[in-house]
C-alpha positions in Angstrom: 98.8 107.3 90.2 97.1 104.2 89.9 98.8 101.1 88.5 96.3 98.5 86.8 97.3 94.8 85.6 97.1 93.6 82.1 93.4 92.7 82.2 92.4 96.0 84.5 93.7 97.9 81.8 92.2 96.2 79.2 88.7 96.0 80.6 88.9 99.8 81.4 89.7 100.2 78.0 92.8 102.1 78.8 96.2 102.6 77.1 98.8 102.1 79.8 98.4 100.1 82.6 99.3 103.5 84.7 96.7 106.1 85.2 95.4 109.0 87.0 92.4 108.9 89.2 90.5 111.4 87.1 91.2 108.8 84.3 90.0 105.9 85.9 86.7 107.7 87.0 85.9 108.4 83.2 85.4 104.8 82.5 82.7 104.5 85.4 79.0 105.6 85.2 78.5 109.1 85.9 76.1 108.6 88.6 79.0 106.8 90.4 81.9 109.0 89.8 81.6 111.6 92.6 80.7 108.6 95.0 84.0 106.8 94.2 85.7 110.0 94.3 84.7 110.8 97.7 85.8 107.6 98.8 88.9 107.6 97.3 89.7 110.6 98.8 88.4 109.6 102.4 90.8 106.5 101.9 93.7 109.0 101.5 93.0 111.3 104.3 94.0 108.0 106.6 94.5 104.8 106.9 91.2 102.8 105.9 89.1 99.9 103.9 86.9 100.7 101.4 84.9 99.0 98.7 82.9 100.2 95.6 80.8 98.8 92.5 79.9 100.6 89.3 79.6 99.5 85.6 82.5 100.5 83.2 80.9 102.4 80.3 83.3 102.4 77.4 85.8 100.8 75.3 86.1 96.8 74.8 84.1 96.0 78.4 81.0 98.2 78.2 78.9 97.5 80.7 80.8 94.9 82.4 80.4 95.3 86.6 83.2 96.1 88.5 84.1 95.9 92.2 87.1 97.5 93.7 87.8 96.2 97.5 91.1 97.6 99.0 92.8 99.6 102.2 95.0 102.1 102.2 98.1 102.6 104.8 101.0 104.8 105.6 99.4 108.6 105.4 100.9 111.0 108.1 103.1 113.8 107.9 106.4 111.7 107.0 104.9 109.2 104.6 103.4 109.6 100.9 100.8 106.8 102.1 99.7 103.9 99.6 96.6 102.5 98.5 96.0 98.6 97.4 93.2 97.3 95.5 91.8 94.5 93.8 89.4 94.9 90.9 87.2 91.9 90.5 85.2 91.8 87.1 82.2 89.2 87.7 81.5 87.4 84.5 77.5 87.3 83.7 75.7 85.2 81.1 74.0 87.8 78.9 70.4 86.7 79.4 70.8 87.6 83.2 71.9 91.1 82.8 69.0 93.4 83.8 67.0 90.7 85.8 
């Protein structure tokens, strides 16, 4: 489960701050979903750092670039493991989009 902050929830167009991986991935561009899924699967297998960038494709922030930078820790036989990350939502002037 992912726990997003209020702004992250709103920009992703989600109904709740807590969501599953597939729900989160559906917010992103089709071409990026497999890459992000593989990245997060790898981070859930062992402690590591990760980052990705894509665009939100639906909701009030359609077309909004998003970056995520994070790390995973605590994965092992006796641990559940955790991922911590920060979503970054760059603000880009409309006239520069696509240039």
